[in-house]
Short mmCIF file of the C-alpha atoms (twelve columns), coordinates in Angstrom:
data_MODEL
# 
_entry.id   MODEL 
# 
loop_
_atom_site.group_PDB 
_atom_site.id 
_atom_site.type_symbol 
_atom_site.label_atom_id 
_atom_site.label_alt_id 
_atom_site.label_comp_id 
_atom_site.label_asym_id 
_atom_site.label_seq_id 
_atom_site.Cartn_x 
_atom_site.Cartn_y 
_atom_site.Cartn_z 
_atom_site.pdbx_PDB_model_num 
ATOM 1   C CA . UNK A 1   0.000   0.000   0.000  1 
ATOM 2   C CA . UNK A 2   1.389   3.410   -0.936 1 
ATOM 3   C CA . UNK A 3   1.904   6.135   1.626  1 
ATOM 4   C CA . UNK A 4   -1.001  8.125   0.192  1 
ATOM 5   C CA . UNK A 5   -3.268  5.073   0.229  1 
ATOM 6   C CA . UNK A 6   -2.247  4.266   3.805  1 
ATOM 7   C CA . UNK A 7   -3.056  7.796   4.941  1 
ATOM 8   C CA . UNK A 8   -6.413  7.706   3.154  1 
ATOM 9   C CA . UNK A 9   -7.233  4.352   4.765  1 
ATOM 10  C CA . UNK A 10  -6.410  5.626   8.262  1 
ATOM 11  C CA . UNK A 11  -8.498  8.746   7.691  1 
ATOM 12  C CA . UNK A 12  -11.400 6.605   6.536  1 
ATOM 13  C CA . UNK A 13  -11.172 4.340   9.613  1 
ATOM 14  C CA . UNK A 14  -10.913 7.363   11.885 1 
ATOM 15  C CA . UNK A 15  -13.983 8.943   10.299 1 
ATOM 16  C CA . UNK A 16  -15.949 5.696   10.594 1 
ATOM 17  C CA . UNK A 17  -15.114 5.336   14.298 1 
ATOM 18  C CA . UNK A 18  -15.966 8.928   15.161 1 
ATOM 19  C CA . UNK A 19  -19.156 8.829   13.089 1 
ATOM 20  C CA . UNK A 20  -20.227 5.664   14.900 1 
ATOM 21  C CA . UNK A 21  -19.653 7.212   18.330 1 
ATOM 22  C CA . UNK A 22  -21.443 10.460  17.497 1 
ATOM 23  C CA . UNK A 23  -24.224 8.526   15.808 1 
ATOM 24  C CA . UNK A 24  -24.837 6.447   18.931 1 
ATOM 25  C CA . UNK A 25  -24.143 9.095   21.589 1 
ATOM 26  C CA . UNK A 26  -25.527 12.204  19.894 1 
ATOM 27  C CA . UNK A 27  -24.111 15.688  20.586 1 
ATOM 28  C CA . UNK A 28  -21.138 15.728  22.959 1 
ATOM 29  C CA . UNK A 29  -20.766 19.260  24.352 1 
ATOM 30  C CA . UNK A 30  -17.543 20.290  26.072 1 
ATOM 31  C CA . UNK A 31  -15.456 17.398  24.772 1 
ATOM 32  C CA . UNK A 32  -13.543 16.795  21.549 1 
ATOM 33  C CA . UNK A 33  -12.743 13.385  20.088 1 
ATOM 34  C CA . UNK A 34  -9.763  12.423  17.961 1 
ATOM 35  C CA . UNK A 35  -8.938  8.913   16.773 1 
ATOM 36  C CA . UNK A 36  -5.465  7.584   15.891 1 
ATOM 37  C CA . UNK A 37  -6.294  4.506   13.846 1 
ATOM 38  C CA . UNK A 38  -2.799  2.984   13.759 1 
ATOM 39  C CA . UNK A 39  -2.753  2.855   17.585 1 
ATOM 40  C CA . UNK A 40  -6.481  2.129   17.989 1 
ATOM 41  C CA . UNK A 41  -6.380  5.110   20.357 1 
ATOM 42  C CA . UNK A 42  -9.340  7.408   20.973 1 
ATOM 43  C CA . UNK A 43  -8.470  10.741  22.563 1 
ATOM 44  C CA . UNK A 44  -11.096 12.546  24.623 1 
ATOM 45  C CA . UNK A 45  -10.098 16.150  25.241 1 
ATOM 46  C CA . UNK A 46  -12.072 17.923  27.943 1 
ATOM 47  C CA . UNK A 47  -13.076 21.489  26.988 1 
ATOM 48  C CA . UNK A 48  -15.470 22.726  29.673 1 
ATOM 49  C CA . UNK A 49  -16.971 26.194  29.295 1 
ATOM 50  C CA . UNK A 50  -16.742 28.859  30.508 1 
ATOM 51  C CA . UNK A 51  -14.419 27.693  33.315 1 
ATOM 52  C CA . UNK A 52  -12.057 24.698  33.523 1 
ATOM 53  C CA . UNK A 53  -14.413 22.771  35.812 1 
ATOM 54  C CA . UNK A 54  -16.348 19.522  35.637 1 
ATOM 55  C CA . UNK A 55  -19.780 20.688  34.554 1 
ATOM 56  C CA . UNK A 56  -22.786 18.377  34.322 1 
ATOM 57  C CA . UNK A 57  -22.649 18.716  30.522 1 
ATOM 58  C CA . UNK A 58  -19.018 17.596  30.506 1 
ATOM 59  C CA . UNK A 59  -19.754 14.641  32.781 1 
ATOM 60  C CA . UNK A 60  -22.725 13.605  30.657 1 
ATOM 61  C CA . UNK A 61  -20.603 13.746  27.494 1 
ATOM 62  C CA . UNK A 62  -17.888 11.585  29.044 1 
ATOM 63  C CA . UNK A 63  -20.442 9.001   30.160 1 
ATOM 64  C CA . UNK A 64  -22.049 9.003   26.707 1 
ATOM 65  C CA . UNK A 65  -18.687 8.262   25.048 1 
ATOM 66  C CA . UNK A 66  -17.967 5.465   27.516 1 
ATOM 67  C CA . UNK A 67  -21.366 3.872   26.890 1 
ATOM 68  C CA . UNK A 68  -21.020 4.265   23.131 1 
ATOM 69  C CA . UNK A 69  -17.716 2.388   23.149 1 
ATOM 70  C CA . UNK A 70  -19.157 -0.301  25.408 1 
ATOM 71  C CA . UNK A 71  -22.188 -0.714  23.164 1 
ATOM 72  C CA . UNK A 72  -20.795 -0.427  19.655 1 
ATOM 73  C CA . UNK A 73  -18.028 -3.020  19.664 1 
ATOM 74  C CA . UNK A 74  -18.667 -5.193  22.728 1 
ATOM 75  C CA . UNK A 75  -19.611 -8.215  20.583 1 
ATOM 76  C CA . UNK A 76  -16.348 -8.155  18.636 1 
ATOM 77  C CA . UNK A 77  -13.310 -10.121 19.702 1 
ATOM 78  C CA . UNK A 78  -10.824 -7.828  21.532 1 
ATOM 79  C CA . UNK A 79  -8.278  -7.766  18.682 1 
ATOM 80  C CA . UNK A 80  -11.037 -6.895  16.172 1 
ATOM 81  C CA . UNK A 81  -12.282 -3.830  18.038 1 
ATOM 82  C CA . UNK A 82  -11.335 -0.580  16.277 1 
ATOM 83  C CA . UNK A 83  -10.847 1.193   19.635 1 
ATOM 84  C CA . UNK A 84  -8.546  -0.509  22.135 1 
ATOM 85  C CA . UNK A 85  -7.504  2.505   24.192 1 
ATOM 86  C CA . UNK A 86  -9.414  5.546   25.492 1 
ATOM 87  C CA . UNK A 87  -7.227  8.411   26.745 1 
ATOM 88  C CA . UNK A 88  -8.247  11.635  28.494 1 
ATOM 89  C CA . UNK A 89  -6.378  14.917  28.241 1 
ATOM 90  C CA . UNK A 90  -6.961  18.600  28.911 1 
ATOM 91  C CA . UNK A 91  -5.875  21.958  27.518 1 
ATOM 92  C CA . UNK A 92  -5.066  25.372  28.923 1 
ATOM 93  C CA . UNK A 93  -3.370  26.732  32.022 1 
ATOM 94  C CA . UNK A 94  -4.994  24.234  34.415 1 
ATOM 95  C CA . UNK A 95  -6.343  20.726  33.971 1 
ATOM 96  C CA . UNK A 96  -9.345  21.349  36.209 1 
ATOM 97  C CA . UNK A 97  -10.478 23.513  39.114 1 
ATOM 98  C CA . UNK A 98  -12.778 20.728  40.291 1 
ATOM 99  C CA . UNK A 99  -16.560 20.635  40.531 1 
ATOM 100 C CA . UNK A 100 -19.092 23.202  39.369 1 
ATOM 101 C CA . UNK A 101 -19.480 25.444  42.419 1 
ATOM 102 C CA . UNK A 102 -22.009 27.715  40.725 1 
ATOM 103 C CA . UNK A 103 -24.202 24.702  40.002 1 
ATOM 104 C CA . UNK A 104 -23.862 23.512  43.608 1 
ATOM 105 C CA . UNK A 105 -24.782 26.916  44.980 1 
ATOM 106 C CA . UNK A 106 -27.823 27.184  42.743 1 
ATOM 107 C CA . UNK A 107 -29.066 23.772  43.875 1 
ATOM 108 C CA . UNK A 108 -28.410 24.564  47.537 1 
ATOM 109 C CA . UNK A 109 -30.283 27.864  47.267 1 
ATOM 110 C CA . UNK A 110 -33.359 26.145  45.848 1 
ATOM 111 C CA . UNK A 111 -33.048 22.933  47.855 1 
ATOM 112 C CA . UNK A 112 -32.883 20.988  44.592 1 
ATOM 113 C CA . UNK A 113 -31.878 17.506  45.687 1 
ATOM 114 C CA . UNK A 114 -32.801 16.007  42.315 1 
ATOM 115 C CA . UNK A 115 -30.285 18.034  40.310 1 
ATOM 116 C CA . UNK A 116 -27.546 17.433  42.870 1 
ATOM 117 C CA . UNK A 117 -28.292 13.721  42.581 1 
ATOM 118 C CA . UNK A 118 -28.073 13.973  38.781 1 
ATOM 119 C CA . UNK A 119 -24.617 15.545  39.087 1 
ATOM 120 C CA . UNK A 120 -23.462 12.977  41.638 1 
ATOM 121 C CA . UNK A 121 -24.781 10.080  39.547 1 
ATOM 122 C CA . UNK A 122 -22.970 11.380  36.457 1 
ATOM 123 C CA . UNK A 123 -19.744 11.492  38.495 1 
ATOM 124 C CA . UNK A 124 -20.331 7.924   39.665 1 
ATOM 125 C CA . UNK A 125 -21.084 6.700   36.148 1 
ATOM 126 C CA . UNK A 126 -17.920 8.351   34.845 1 
ATOM 127 C CA . UNK A 127 -15.789 6.630   37.483 1 
ATOM 128 C CA . UNK A 128 -17.430 3.270   36.774 1 
ATOM 129 C CA . UNK A 129 -16.971 3.709   33.027 1 
ATOM 130 C CA . UNK A 130 -13.256 4.428   33.406 1 
ATOM 131 C CA . UNK A 131 -12.519 1.786   36.039 1 
ATOM 132 C CA . UNK A 132 -14.406 -0.901  34.121 1 
ATOM 133 C CA . UNK A 133 -12.730 -0.012  30.844 1 
ATOM 134 C CA . UNK A 134 -15.975 1.162   29.280 1 
ATOM 135 C CA . UNK A 135 -17.652 -1.995  30.547 1 
ATOM 136 C CA . UNK A 136 -14.863 -4.346  29.512 1 
ATOM 137 C CA . UNK A 137 -14.100 -2.875  26.089 1 
ATOM 138 C CA . UNK A 138 -10.918 -0.750  26.301 1 
ATOM 139 C CA . UNK A 139 -7.926  0.204   28.411 1 
ATOM 140 C CA . UNK A 140 -8.469  3.687   29.872 1 
ATOM 141 C CA . UNK A 141 -5.671  6.205   30.376 1 
ATOM 142 C CA . UNK A 142 -5.281  9.869   31.331 1 
ATOM 143 C CA . UNK A 143 -2.538  12.467  31.229 1 
ATOM 144 C CA . UNK A 144 -2.466  15.572  33.437 1 
ATOM 145 C CA . UNK A 145 -0.505  18.538  32.133 1 
ATOM 146 C CA . UNK A 146 -1.160  21.164  34.816 1 
ATOM 147 C CA . UNK A 147 -2.837  21.892  38.145 1 
ATOM 148 C CA . UNK A 148 -5.705  19.599  39.100 1 
ATOM 149 C CA . UNK A 149 -8.004  20.405  42.009 1 
ATOM 150 C CA . UNK A 150 -10.639 18.575  44.008 1 
ATOM 151 C CA . UNK A 151 -13.152 16.180  42.545 1 
ATOM 152 C CA . UNK A 152 -11.808 16.875  39.068 1 
ATOM 153 C CA . UNK A 153 -8.878  14.590  39.923 1 
ATOM 154 C CA . UNK A 154 -11.119 11.593  40.456 1 
ATOM 155 C CA . UNK A 155 -12.334 11.215  36.864 1 
ATOM 156 C CA . UNK A 156 -8.833  10.730  35.388 1 
ATOM 157 C CA . UNK A 157 -7.664  8.737   38.441 1 
ATOM 158 C CA . UNK A 158 -10.493 6.264   37.957 1 
ATOM 159 C CA . UNK A 159 -8.769  5.219   34.703 1 
ATOM 160 C CA . UNK A 160 -6.583  2.118   34.612 1 
ATOM 161 C CA . UNK A 161 -3.514  4.293   34.056 1 
ATOM 162 C CA . UNK A 162 -2.928  7.908   35.026 1 
ATOM 163 C CA . UNK A 163 0.263   9.851   34.364 1 
ATOM 164 C CA . UNK A 164 1.238   13.497  34.819 1 
ATOM 165 C CA . UNK A 165 3.779   15.920  33.483 1 
ATOM 166 C CA . UNK A 166 6.331   17.132  36.007 1 
ATOM 167 C CA . UNK A 167 4.858   20.628  36.352 1 
ATOM 168 C CA . UNK A 168 1.405   19.292  37.305 1 
ATOM 169 C CA . UNK A 169 0.160   19.488  40.887 1 
ATOM 170 C CA . UNK A 170 -2.719  17.974  42.831 1 
ATOM 171 C CA . UNK A 171 -4.857  19.252  45.683 1 
ATOM 172 C CA . UNK A 172 -8.133  18.401  47.411 1 
ATOM 173 C CA . UNK A 173 -9.073  21.713  49.085 1 
ATOM 174 C CA . UNK A 174 -12.640 20.699  50.016 1 
ATOM 175 C CA . UNK A 175 -11.793 20.022  53.657 1 
ATOM 176 C CA . UNK A 176 -11.122 23.752  54.100 1 
ATOM 177 C CA . UNK A 177 -14.818 24.505  53.743 1 
ATOM 178 C CA . UNK A 178 -15.973 21.437  55.692 1 
ATOM 179 C CA . UNK A 179 -16.727 19.358  52.647 1 
ATOM 180 C CA . UNK A 180 -15.485 16.439  50.513 1 
ATOM 181 C CA . UNK A 181 -15.465 15.396  46.820 1 
ATOM 182 C CA . UNK A 182 -18.147 13.079  45.464 1 
ATOM 183 C CA . UNK A 183 -16.111 10.007  44.512 1 
ATOM 184 C CA . UNK A 184 -12.664 10.704  45.977 1 
ATOM 185 C CA . UNK A 185 -12.656 8.190   48.840 1 
ATOM 186 C CA . UNK A 186 -13.565 5.117   46.748 1 
ATOM 187 C CA . UNK A 187 -11.419 6.181   43.777 1 
ATOM 188 C CA . UNK A 188 -8.301  7.080   45.766 1 
ATOM 189 C CA . UNK A 189 -8.624  4.117   48.130 1 
ATOM 190 C CA . UNK A 190 -8.311  1.715   45.184 1 
ATOM 191 C CA . UNK A 191 -4.946  3.213   44.210 1 
ATOM 192 C CA . UNK A 192 -3.405  4.715   47.340 1 
ATOM 193 C CA . UNK A 193 -5.017  2.517   49.985 1 
ATOM 194 C CA . UNK A 194 -7.612  3.759   52.519 1 
ATOM 195 C CA . UNK A 195 -5.217  5.373   55.001 1 
ATOM 196 C CA . UNK A 196 -3.192  7.240   52.363 1 
ATOM 197 C CA . UNK A 197 -6.391  8.409   50.669 1 
ATOM 198 C CA . UNK A 198 -7.762  9.632   53.980 1 
ATOM 199 C CA . UNK A 199 -4.532  11.501  54.790 1 
ATOM 200 C CA . UNK A 200 -4.520  13.278  51.418 1 
ATOM 201 C CA . UNK A 201 -8.165  14.334  51.650 1 
ATOM 202 C CA . UNK A 202 -7.850  15.529  55.245 1 
ATOM 203 C CA . UNK A 203 -4.716  17.602  54.616 1 
ATOM 204 C CA . UNK A 204 -5.975  19.936  51.893 1 
ATOM 205 C CA . UNK A 205 -2.329  20.293  50.832 1 
ATOM 206 C CA . UNK A 206 -1.136  20.835  47.280 1 
ATOM 207 C CA . UNK A 207 1.395   18.190  46.252 1 
ATOM 208 C CA . UNK A 208 3.651   17.780  43.237 1 
ATOM 209 C CA . UNK A 209 3.290   15.141  40.575 1 
ATOM 210 C CA . UNK A 210 6.323   13.338  42.016 1 
ATOM 211 C CA . UNK A 211 4.781   13.297  45.484 1 
ATOM 212 C CA . UNK A 212 1.461   12.059  44.148 1 
ATOM 213 C CA . UNK A 213 3.301   9.251   42.359 1 
ATOM 214 C CA . UNK A 214 5.222   8.374   45.523 1 
ATOM 215 C CA . UNK A 215 1.892   7.980   47.325 1 
ATOM 216 C CA . UNK A 216 0.617   5.616   44.626 1 
ATOM 217 C CA . UNK A 217 -1.506  8.115   42.714 1 
ATOM 218 C CA . UNK A 218 0.288   7.971   39.355 1 
ATOM 219 C CA . UNK A 219 1.821   5.300   37.165 1 
ATOM 220 C CA . UNK A 220 4.449   7.694   35.789 1 
ATOM 221 C CA . UNK A 221 5.726   11.279  35.822 1 
ATOM 222 C CA . UNK A 222 7.089   12.622  32.528 1 
ATOM 223 C CA . UNK A 223 8.677   15.837  31.361 1 
ATOM 224 C CA . UNK A 224 6.684   18.829  30.121 1 
ATOM 225 C CA . UNK A 225 4.770   18.250  26.870 1 
ATOM 226 C CA . UNK A 226 5.599   14.529  26.918 1 
ATOM 227 C CA . UNK A 227 2.361   13.163  28.397 1 
ATOM 228 C CA . UNK A 228 0.604   12.463  25.127 1 
ATOM 229 C CA . UNK A 229 3.711   10.858  23.612 1 
ATOM 230 C CA . UNK A 230 4.013   8.598   26.673 1 
ATOM 231 C CA . UNK A 231 0.464   7.382   26.088 1 
ATOM 232 C CA . UNK A 232 1.110   6.854   22.372 1 
ATOM 233 C CA . UNK A 233 4.221   4.840   23.188 1 
ATOM 234 C CA . UNK A 234 2.269   2.785   25.725 1 
ATOM 235 C CA . UNK A 235 -0.390  1.973   23.144 1 
ATOM 236 C CA . UNK A 236 2.157   1.049   20.474 1 
ATOM 237 C CA . UNK A 237 4.210   -1.091  22.853 1 
ATOM 238 C CA . UNK A 238 1.248   -2.902  24.368 1 
ATOM 239 C CA . UNK A 239 -1.106  -3.219  21.425 1 
ATOM 240 C CA . UNK A 240 -0.392  -6.938  21.014 1 
ATOM 241 C CA . UNK A 241 -0.951  -7.633  24.727 1 
ATOM 242 C CA . UNK A 242 -3.905  -5.272  25.132 1 
ATOM 243 C CA . UNK A 243 -6.463  -8.075  25.424 1 
ATOM 244 C CA . UNK A 244 -4.599  -9.744  28.290 1 
ATOM 245 C CA . UNK A 245 -4.015  -6.429  30.022 1 
ATOM 246 C CA . UNK A 246 -7.686  -5.537  29.708 1 
ATOM 247 C CA . UNK A 247 -8.642  -8.932  31.139 1 
ATOM 248 C CA . UNK A 248 -6.364  -8.363  34.136 1 
ATOM 249 C CA . UNK A 249 -7.798  -4.889  34.716 1 
ATOM 250 C CA . UNK A 250 -11.278 -6.376  34.419 1 
ATOM 251 C CA . UNK A 251 -10.587 -9.099  36.984 1 
ATOM 252 C CA . UNK A 252 -9.068  -6.538  39.341 1 
ATOM 253 C CA . UNK A 253 -12.175 -4.389  38.975 1 
ATOM 254 C CA . UNK A 254 -14.524 -7.307  39.580 1 
ATOM 255 C CA . UNK A 255 -12.521 -8.471  42.596 1 
ATOM 256 C CA . UNK A 256 -13.500 -5.234  44.348 1 
ATOM 257 C CA . UNK A 257 -17.138 -6.245  44.589 1 
ATOM 258 C CA . UNK A 258 -18.140 -3.244  46.692 1 
ATOM 259 C CA . UNK A 259 -16.614 -0.520  44.511 1 
ATOM 260 C CA . UNK A 260 -19.765 0.534   42.671 1 
ATOM 261 C CA . UNK A 261 -21.803 0.527   45.870 1 
ATOM 262 C CA . UNK A 262 -19.075 2.498   47.643 1 
ATOM 263 C CA . UNK A 263 -19.239 5.115   44.884 1 
ATOM 264 C CA . UNK A 264 -23.012 5.413   45.211 1 
ATOM 265 C CA . UNK A 265 -22.869 5.544   49.013 1 
ATOM 266 C CA . UNK A 266 -20.279 8.317   48.791 1 
ATOM 267 C CA . UNK A 267 -22.437 10.205  46.273 1 
ATOM 268 C CA . UNK A 268 -25.495 9.959   48.529 1 
ATOM 269 C CA . UNK A 269 -23.501 11.336  51.471 1 
ATOM 270 C CA . UNK A 270 -22.206 14.155  49.259 1 
ATOM 271 C CA . UNK A 271 -25.723 15.198  48.239 1 
ATOM 272 C CA . UNK A 272 -26.884 15.254  51.843 1 
ATOM 273 C CA . UNK A 273 -23.796 17.142  52.964 1 
ATOM 274 C CA . UNK A 274 -24.410 19.755  50.295 1 
ATOM 275 C CA . UNK A 275 -27.985 20.303  51.434 1 
ATOM 276 C CA . UNK A 276 -26.835 20.498  55.065 1 
ATOM 277 C CA . UNK A 277 -24.228 23.198  54.481 1 
ATOM 278 C CA . UNK A 278 -24.333 26.071  56.959 1 
ATOM 279 C CA . UNK A 279 -24.499 29.717  55.849 1 
ATOM 280 C CA . UNK A 280 -20.829 30.312  56.706 1 
ATOM 281 C CA . UNK A 281 -19.790 27.358  54.565 1 
ATOM 282 C CA . UNK A 282 -21.995 28.493  51.689 1 
ATOM 283 C CA . UNK A 283 -20.369 31.922  51.911 1 
ATOM 284 C CA . UNK A 284 -16.947 30.318  51.540 1 
ATOM 285 C CA . UNK A 285 -18.122 28.507  48.420 1 
ATOM 286 C CA . UNK A 286 -19.480 31.771  47.027 1 
ATOM 287 C CA . UNK A 287 -16.161 33.544  47.623 1 
ATOM 288 C CA . UNK A 288 -14.193 30.730  45.980 1 
ATOM 289 C CA . UNK A 289 -16.517 30.801  42.978 1 
ATOM 290 C CA . UNK A 290 -16.235 34.572  42.719 1 
ATOM 291 C CA . UNK A 291 -12.428 34.489  42.828 1 
ATOM 292 C CA . UNK A 292 -12.441 31.847  40.105 1 
ATOM 293 C CA . UNK A 293 -14.709 34.010  37.959 1 
ATOM 294 C CA . UNK A 294 -12.534 37.091  38.506 1 
ATOM 295 C CA . UNK A 295 -9.418  35.182  37.429 1 
ATOM 296 C CA . UNK A 296 -11.225 33.909  34.333 1 
ATOM 297 C CA . UNK A 297 -12.446 37.373  33.328 1 
ATOM 298 C CA . UNK A 298 -9.005  38.828  34.000 1 
ATOM 299 C CA . UNK A 299 -7.352  36.298  31.717 1 
ATOM 300 C CA . UNK A 300 -9.894  36.981  28.968 1 
ATOM 301 C CA . UNK A 301 -9.267  40.710  29.194 1 
ATOM 302 C CA . UNK A 302 -5.488  40.243  29.053 1 
ATOM 303 C CA . UNK A 303 -5.795  37.951  26.022 1 
ATOM 304 C CA . UNK A 304 -7.881  40.555  24.179 1 
ATOM 305 C CA . UNK A 305 -5.384  43.328  24.804 1 
# 
């Protein structure tokens, strides 16, 4: 096959895969998909708007992609599936500032338990989709290029493999306003162990990528701008053994029989804790949200001038 023919073939396969996912899942706001056919690698780039936070729309889009992958090719033998790897990445000055505080505050103000439950359930479904490999279909990976805060860490950490570039940092600040992230305890406990997860969540400290790796939170730390290449190299190196690796990840997931229930129990506690927040704690959330908005507006103004 000529070089031109090979390129055309890869583009055709990529288009077919993306068309199939969009056709099954429908619109996918706040995410972008890119498929590298030669590696059987689907990239999911998070692009939340207007802030770098995990909005309900973003969570719903992630879950829709996971379910599409699990549905479309589940009946094929592993080596026949067009997508063997699903990798998450971000863009911009931070990876994520965590959950959607404005959404939380709106729900708290109106006592809207139902919408808080919708948000919590989407977070749970996202963690299950990543940890299960899109329900037994793919190996899931994530790369963190910058600062990651709060519950926004849990979505990428629920993947089979999570790496970070050296300049990235991690922090769970929720304890400072008498709160906790939706899925952090179950997700972190699987990787760090219960005591290490508890210590991290109770400290509220910001730690480096190297420190997070030392605690068991990362599979690797790489140099700046090398995260995506590390994932590509992983896919190329392990393509032939991907089925066995996925089986091992699947058995590990199934061995933790209580994981899904733990996620849902944690989500239920989070919803109740949100509705029980005291006025002083709500004020802290409002100030944090306002500072985040001021920084966003300031950056937009500087970029325009």
